[in-house]
N, CA and C atoms as an extended XYZ file, in Angstrom:
345
Properties=species:S:1:pos:R:3:atomname:S:1:resname:S:1:resid:I:1 pbc="F F F"
N        51.845      -37.726       14.450 N   MET     1
C        50.931      -36.802       15.108 CA  MET     1
C        50.751      -35.570       14.239 C   MET     1
N        49.640      -34.940       14.335 N   ALA     2
C        49.296      -33.791       13.502 CA  ALA     2
C        50.201      -32.588       13.839 C   ALA     2
N        50.494      -31.824       12.803 N   ASP     3
C        51.283      -30.609       12.987 CA  ASP     3
C        50.342      -29.407       13.081 C   ASP     3
N        50.849      -28.345       13.618 N   GLY     4
C        50.106      -27.097       13.735 CA  GLY     4
C        50.240      -26.508       15.105 C   GLY     4
N        50.531      -25.224       15.133 N   GLU     5
C        50.723      -24.526       16.380 CA  GLU     5
C        49.382      -24.363       17.113 C   GLU     5
N        49.401      -24.544       18.407 N   ILE     6
C        48.229      -24.359       19.256 CA  ILE     6
C        48.390      -23.080       20.067 C   ILE     6
N        47.334      -22.301       20.109 N   PHE     7
C        47.319      -21.068       20.893 CA  PHE     7
C        46.472      -21.305       22.153 C   PHE     7
N        46.977      -20.852       23.266 N   VAL     8
C        46.284      -20.903       24.550 CA  VAL     8
C        45.996      -19.454       24.928 C   VAL     8
N        44.703      -19.141       25.109 N   ILE     9
C        44.309      -17.759       25.358 CA  ILE     9
C        43.698      -17.675       26.747 C   ILE     9
N        44.400      -16.981       27.609 N   ASP    10
C        43.888      -16.742       28.982 CA  ASP    10
C        43.277      -15.340       29.009 C   ASP    10
N        42.009      -15.242       29.393 N   ARG    11
C        41.324      -13.955       29.480 CA  ARG    11
C        40.932      -13.734       30.935 C   ARG    11
N        41.398      -12.637       31.493 N   VAL    12
C        41.174      -12.346       32.907 CA  VAL    12
C        40.581      -10.953       33.041 C   VAL    12
N        39.473      -10.843       33.739 N   VAL    13
C        38.887       -9.551       34.059 CA  VAL    13
C        39.311       -9.229       35.499 C   VAL    13
N        40.015       -8.112       35.629 N   THR    14
C        40.525       -7.765       36.948 CA  THR    14
C        39.520       -6.916       37.717 C   THR    14
N        39.680       -6.921       39.023 N   ARG    15
C        38.885       -6.012       39.848 CA  ARG    15
C        39.374       -4.586       39.583 C   ARG    15
N        38.547       -3.590       39.815 N   PRO    16
C        38.945       -2.212       39.567 CA  PRO    16
C        40.272       -1.891       40.269 C   PRO    16
N        41.188       -1.302       39.481 N   GLY    17
C        42.472       -0.864       40.028 CA  GLY    17
C        43.483       -1.972       40.220 C   GLY    17
N        43.214       -3.188       39.809 N   CYS    18
C        44.097       -4.312       40.096 CA  CYS    18
C        44.839       -4.861       38.880 C   CYS    18
N        44.671       -4.274       37.733 N   ALA    19
C        45.273       -4.844       36.500 CA  ALA    19
C        46.803       -4.919       36.562 C   ALA    19
N        47.417       -3.817       36.944 N   ARG    20
C        48.897       -3.806       36.981 CA  ARG    20
C        49.425       -4.836       37.976 C   ARG    20
N        48.805       -4.912       39.148 N   ARG    21
C        49.225       -5.921       40.136 CA  ARG    21
C        49.041       -7.332       39.600 C   ARG    21
N        47.920       -7.571       38.900 N   PHE    22
C        47.702       -8.890       38.337 CA  PHE    22
C        48.793       -9.224       37.310 C   PHE    22
N        49.053       -8.313       36.375 N   VAL    23
C        50.066       -8.580       35.346 CA  VAL    23
C        51.422       -8.825       35.993 C   VAL    23
N        51.802       -8.032       36.981 N   ASP    24
C        53.080       -8.239       37.674 CA  ASP    24
C        53.144       -9.612       38.300 C   ASP    24
N        52.079      -10.017       38.983 N   ALA    25
C        52.037      -11.343       39.617 CA  ALA    25
C        52.075      -12.454       38.586 C   ALA    25
N        51.358      -12.274       37.520 N   TYR    26
C        51.300      -13.287       36.426 CA  TYR    26
C        52.694      -13.492       35.847 C   TYR    26
N        53.369      -12.382       35.553 N   LEU    27
C        54.722      -12.469       34.994 CA  LEU    27
C        55.722      -13.085       35.948 C   LEU    27
N        55.641      -12.694       37.212 N   ALA    28
C        56.604      -13.155       38.189 CA  ALA    28
C        56.372      -14.588       38.665 C   ALA    28
N        55.109      -14.950       38.839 N   ASP    29
C        54.797      -16.208       39.504 CA  ASP    29
C        54.162      -17.273       38.630 C   ASP    29
N        53.399      -16.890       37.601 N   TYR    30
C        52.731      -17.880       36.773 CA  TYR    30
C        53.577      -18.250       35.549 C   TYR    30
N        54.158      -17.263       34.918 N   VAL    31
C        54.889      -17.467       33.647 CA  VAL    31
C        56.013      -18.482       33.769 C   VAL    31
N        56.870      -18.444       34.800 N   PRO    32
C        57.960      -19.431       34.854 CA  PRO    32
C        57.450      -20.884       34.836 C   PRO    32
N        56.392      -21.189       35.564 N   GLY    33
C        55.842      -22.542       35.570 CA  GLY    33
C        55.254      -22.923       34.228 C   GLY    33
N        54.573      -21.964       33.577 N   ALA    34
C        54.003      -22.236       32.257 CA  ALA    34
C        55.097      -22.531       31.248 C   ALA    34
N        56.173      -21.782       31.324 N   ARG    35
C        57.317      -22.059       30.434 CA  ARG    35
C        57.882      -23.444       30.684 C   ARG    35
N        57.937      -23.830       31.961 N   ALA    36
C        58.464      -25.171       32.289 CA  ALA    36
C        57.526      -26.265       31.771 C   ALA    36
N        56.267      -25.930       31.561 N   ARG    37
C        55.315      -26.902       30.983 CA  ARG    37
C        55.332      -26.866       29.469 C   ARG    37
N        56.229      -26.070       28.868 N   GLY    38
C        56.420      -26.045       27.408 CA  GLY    38
C        55.718      -24.925       26.677 C   GLY    38
N        55.091      -24.013       27.402 N   MET    39
C        54.372      -22.920       26.777 CA  MET    39
C        55.311      -21.729       26.501 C   MET    39
N        55.044      -21.043       25.389 N   THR    40
C        55.805      -19.848       25.037 CA  THR    40
C        54.842      -18.657       25.074 C   THR    40
N        55.212      -17.647       25.885 N   LEU    41
C        54.351      -16.455       25.995 CA  LEU    41
C        54.526      -15.594       24.749 C   LEU    41
N        53.426      -15.361       24.092 N   ARG    42
C        53.430      -14.544       22.872 CA  ARG    42
C        53.103      -13.083       23.174 C   ARG    42
N        52.038      -12.867       23.936 N   ASP    43
C        51.578      -11.500       24.242 CA  ASP    43
C        50.872      -11.465       25.574 C   ASP    43
N        50.939      -10.304       26.208 N   ILE    44
C        50.008       -9.941       27.263 CA  ILE    44
C        49.406       -8.624       26.835 C   ILE    44
N        48.103       -8.618       26.640 N   LEU    45
C        47.388       -7.429       26.186 CA  LEU    45
C        46.523       -6.887       27.313 C   LEU    45
N        46.476       -5.569       27.412 N   VAL    46
C        45.654       -4.895       28.416 CA  VAL    46
C        44.589       -4.086       27.674 C   VAL    46
N        43.334       -4.314       28.044 N   SER    47
C        42.223       -3.630       27.384 CA  SER    47
C        41.309       -3.049       28.437 C   SER    47
N        40.919       -1.800       28.258 N   PRO    48
C        41.512       -0.847       27.351 CA  PRO    48
C        42.945       -0.561       27.757 C   PRO    48
N        43.739        0.017       26.861 N   PRO    49
C        45.165        0.204       27.145 CA  PRO    49
C        45.425        1.381       28.099 C   PRO    49
N        44.943        1.237       29.314 N   ILE    50
C        45.193        2.219       30.382 CA  ILE    50
C        45.080        1.464       31.709 C   ILE    50
N        45.921        1.824       32.671 N   TRP    51
C        45.833        1.218       34.000 CA  TRP    51
C        44.778        1.971       34.788 C   TRP    51
N        43.562        1.429       34.846 N   PHE    52
C        42.504        2.075       35.587 CA  PHE    52
C        42.717        1.946       37.089 C   PHE    52
N        42.357        3.014       37.811 N   ASP    53
C        42.333        2.971       39.264 CA  ASP    53
C        40.968        2.580       39.796 C   ASP    53
N        39.930        2.901       39.021 N   ASP    54
C        38.572        2.744       39.506 CA  ASP    54
C        37.674        1.911       38.559 C   ASP    54
N        38.280        1.180       37.678 N   ASP    55
C        37.508        0.367       36.745 CA  ASP    55
C        38.279       -0.913       36.447 C   ASP    55
N        37.602       -1.866       35.849 N   ALA    56
C        38.229       -3.149       35.524 CA  ALA    56
C        38.980       -3.043       34.196 C   ALA    56
N        39.963       -3.911       34.050 N   ASN    57
C        40.647       -4.122       32.780 CA  ASN    57
C        40.478       -5.590       32.405 C   ASN    57
N        40.618       -5.838       31.135 N   VAL    58
C        40.669       -7.219       30.655 CA  VAL    58
C        42.106       -7.495       30.222 C   VAL    58
N        42.686       -8.530       30.790 N   ILE    59
C        44.031       -8.944       30.458 CA  ILE    59
C        43.921      -10.217       29.607 C   ILE    59
N        44.576      -10.206       28.456 N   THR    60
C        44.573      -11.364       27.583 CA  THR    60
C        46.010      -11.818       27.399 C   THR    60
N        46.319      -13.015       27.883 N   ALA    61
C        47.653      -13.593       27.694 CA  ALA    61
C        47.517      -14.661       26.619 C   ALA    61
N        48.350      -14.562       25.605 N   THR    62
C        48.344      -15.539       24.523 CA  THR    62
C        49.648      -16.325       24.578 C   THR    62
N        49.486      -17.615       24.652 N   TRP    63
C        50.609      -18.554       24.699 CA  TRP    63
C        50.589      -19.391       23.432 C   TRP    63
N        51.741      -19.967       23.086 N   THR    64
C        51.773      -20.910       21.974 CA  THR    64
C        52.451      -22.203       22.401 C   THR    64
N        52.005      -23.254       21.726 N   LEU    65
C        52.632      -24.563       21.841 CA  LEU    65
C        52.830      -25.044       20.409 C   LEU    65
N        53.958      -25.712       20.114 N   PRO    66
C        54.286      -26.014       18.725 CA  PRO    66
C        53.421      -27.077       18.059 C   PRO    66
N        52.670      -27.847       18.833 N   SER    67
C        51.932      -28.947       18.239 CA  SER    67
C        50.838      -29.428       19.186 C   SER    67
N        49.969      -30.294       18.666 N   ALA    68
C        48.956      -30.919       19.517 CA  ALA    68
C        49.620      -31.778       20.580 C   ALA    68
N        50.677      -32.470       20.214 N   ARG    69
C        51.416      -33.284       21.196 CA  ARG    69
C        51.920      -32.411       22.347 C   ARG    69
N        52.474      -31.266       22.012 N   ALA    70
C        52.989      -30.346       23.044 CA  ALA    70
C        51.850      -29.858       23.923 C   ALA    70
N        50.661      -29.648       23.346 N   TRP    71
C        49.477      -29.252       24.129 CA  TRP    71
C        49.141      -30.356       25.148 C   TRP    71
N        49.125      -31.610       24.683 N   TRP    72
C        48.812      -32.718       25.597 CA  TRP    72
C        49.880      -32.834       26.689 C   TRP    72
N        51.143      -32.666       26.332 N   GLU    73
C        52.206      -32.760       27.358 CA  GLU    73
C        52.051      -31.660       28.379 C   GLU    73
N        51.723      -30.435       27.923 N   MET    74
C        51.485      -29.315       28.869 CA  MET    74
C        50.314      -29.648       29.785 C   MET    74
N        49.271      -30.208       29.208 N   THR    75
C        48.079      -30.551       29.996 CA  THR    75
C        48.389      -31.636       31.029 C   THR    75
N        49.143      -32.655       30.616 N   TRP    76
C        49.502      -33.745       31.552 CA  TRP    76
C        50.371      -33.234       32.682 C   TRP    76
N        51.228      -32.262       32.414 N   LYS    77
C        52.079      -31.694       33.458 CA  LYS    77
C        51.275      -30.781       34.394 C   LYS    77
N        50.294      -30.085       33.851 N   GLY    78
C        49.564      -29.102       34.651 CA  GLY    78
C        48.465      -29.674       35.516 C   GLY    78
N        47.793      -30.717       35.052 N   ARG    79
C        46.645      -31.232       35.816 CA  ARG    79
C        46.995      -31.684       37.226 C   ARG    79
N        48.074      -32.416       37.426 N   PRO    80
C        48.375      -32.864       38.801 CA  PRO    80
C        49.107      -31.818       39.639 C   PRO    80
N        49.418      -30.656       39.057 N   ASP    81
C        50.230      -29.647       39.753 CA  ASP    81
C        49.327      -28.797       40.636 C   ASP    81
N        49.335      -29.054       41.938 N   SER    82
C        48.488      -28.327       42.873 CA  SER    82
C        48.900      -26.856       43.039 C   SER    82
N        50.124      -26.516       42.657 N   THR    83
C        50.546      -25.117       42.806 CA  THR    83
C        49.785      -24.187       41.870 C   THR    83
N        49.262      -24.700       40.771 N   LEU    84
C        48.473      -23.854       39.864 CA  LEU    84
C        47.201      -23.337       40.531 C   LEU    84
N        46.435      -24.255       41.095 N   GLY    85
C        45.213      -23.856       41.798 CA  GLY    85
C        45.510      -22.968       42.998 C   GLY    85
N        46.607      -23.267       43.683 N   GLU    86
C        47.008      -22.440       44.831 CA  GLU    86
C        47.333      -21.039       44.387 C   GLU    86
N        48.043      -20.894       43.254 N   TRP    87
C        48.387      -19.568       42.760 CA  TRP    87
C        47.134      -18.763       42.422 C   TRP    87
N        46.196      -19.390       41.693 N   TRP    88
C        44.959      -18.703       41.361 CA  TRP    88
C        44.181      -18.316       42.619 C   TRP    88
N        44.217      -19.135       43.645 N   SER    89
C        43.542      -18.804       44.908 CA  SER    89
C        44.202      -17.605       45.569 C   SER    89
N        45.533      -17.525       45.516 N   ARG    90
C        46.246      -16.407       46.139 CA  ARG    90
C        45.936      -15.078       45.476 C   ARG    90
N        45.712      -15.085       44.171 N   ILE    91
C        45.462      -13.822       43.494 CA  ILE    91
C        43.990      -13.563       43.244 C   ILE    91
N        43.124      -14.340       43.867 N   ASP    92
C        41.701      -14.231       43.671 CA  ASP    92
C        41.166      -12.826       43.970 C   ASP    92
N        41.772      -12.146       44.905 N   GLU    93
C        41.326      -10.785       45.245 CA  GLU    93
C        41.536       -9.794       44.094 C   GLU    93
N        42.348      -10.146       43.105 N   LEU    94
C        42.633       -9.257       41.960 CA  LEU    94
C        41.724       -9.516       40.770 C   LEU    94
N        40.982      -10.624       40.796 N   VAL    95
C        40.266      -11.119       39.597 CA  VAL    95
C        38.759      -11.257       39.857 C   VAL    95
N        37.970      -10.850       38.862 N   THR    96
C        36.523      -11.098       38.955 CA  THR    96
C        36.105      -12.286       38.120 C   THR    96
N        36.771      -12.510       37.001 N   GLU    97
C        36.483      -13.712       36.196 CA  GLU    97
C        37.700      -14.057       35.343 C   GLU    97
N        37.742      -15.321       34.957 N   ARG    98
C        38.827      -15.763       34.075 CA  ARG    98
C        38.353      -16.941       33.235 C   ARG    98
N        38.966      -17.060       32.077 N   SER    99
C        38.640      -18.174       31.206 CA  SER    99
C        39.877      -18.526       30.381 C   SER    99
N        39.883      -19.750       29.875 N   ARG   100
C        40.969      -20.200       29.006 CA  ARG   100
C        40.338      -20.869       27.797 C   ARG   100
N        40.859      -20.517       26.626 N   SER   101
C        40.390      -21.163       25.408 CA  SER   101
C        41.608      -21.552       24.582 C   SER   101
N        41.350      -22.396       23.601 N   PHE   102
C        42.421      -22.915       22.745 CA  PHE   102
C        42.039      -22.656       21.310 C   PHE   102
N        43.031      -22.403       20.456 N   ALA   103
C        42.751      -22.105       19.065 CA  ALA   103
C        43.938      -22.542       18.202 C   ALA   103
N        43.672      -22.538       16.906 N   ALA   104
C        44.720      -22.835       15.908 CA  ALA   104
C        44.423      -21.962       14.692 C   ALA   104
N        45.442      -21.793       13.872 N   ARG   105
C        45.218      -21.096       12.610 CA  ARG   105
C        44.250      -21.918       11.755 C   ARG   105
N        43.404      -21.251       11.012 N   ALA   106
C        42.428      -21.944       10.171 CA  ALA   106
C        43.099      -22.939        9.239 C   ALA   106
N        44.247      -22.608        8.713 N   ASP   107
C        44.964      -23.497        7.792 CA  ASP   107
C        45.471      -24.766        8.466 C   ASP   107
N        45.571      -24.764        9.797 N   ASP   108
C        46.112      -25.907       10.525 CA  ASP   108
C        45.015      -26.854       11.046 C   ASP   108
N        43.775      -26.420       11.046 N   VAL   109
C        42.727      -27.191       11.720 CA  VAL   109
C        42.559      -28.593       11.108 C   VAL   109
N        42.504      -28.713        9.795 N   ASP   110
C        42.340      -30.028        9.176 CA  ASP   110
C        43.453      -30.972        9.620 C   ASP   110
N        44.689      -30.506        9.598 N   GLY   111
C        45.804      -31.340       10.028 CA  GLY   111
C        45.735      -31.738       11.485 C   GLY   111
N        45.273      -30.812       12.322 N   LEU   112
C        45.135      -31.097       13.749 CA  LEU   112
C        44.030      -32.122       14.020 C   LEU   112
N        43.051      -32.166       13.157 N   CYS   113
C        41.952      -33.143       13.311 CA  CYS   113
C        42.326      -34.521       12.827 C   CYS   113
N        43.427      -34.628       12.115 N   ASP   114
C        43.871      -35.911       11.545 CA  ASP   114
C        44.836      -36.589       12.506 C   ASP   114
N        44.287      -37.125       13.594 N   VAL   115
C        45.143      -37.786       14.584 CA  VAL   115
C        44.877      -39.276       14.637 C   VAL   115
């Protein structure tokens, strides 16, 4: 199987004044399950770098997985897990939008495509 680290980038736009509560909930309730699925938390970034009371923040969580195989294993574990959707539903009041993307270092892309 191809080598190369995979990055999972979660981008969340919070409702005004909700960024700190979202980050606290993410760290307490989402992160343990993600780690159990093989993901390693690299960063949680807050943009702009201030806890707004009356405006939205963008939270970017960057995760890593050591290989394409590890990405597939994480995906297979997560898809049937109903607690993930339930968690996102519970914190819906804190979030206006969210997205997830995947990336790799440019030097790793050719190897990752060779499966």
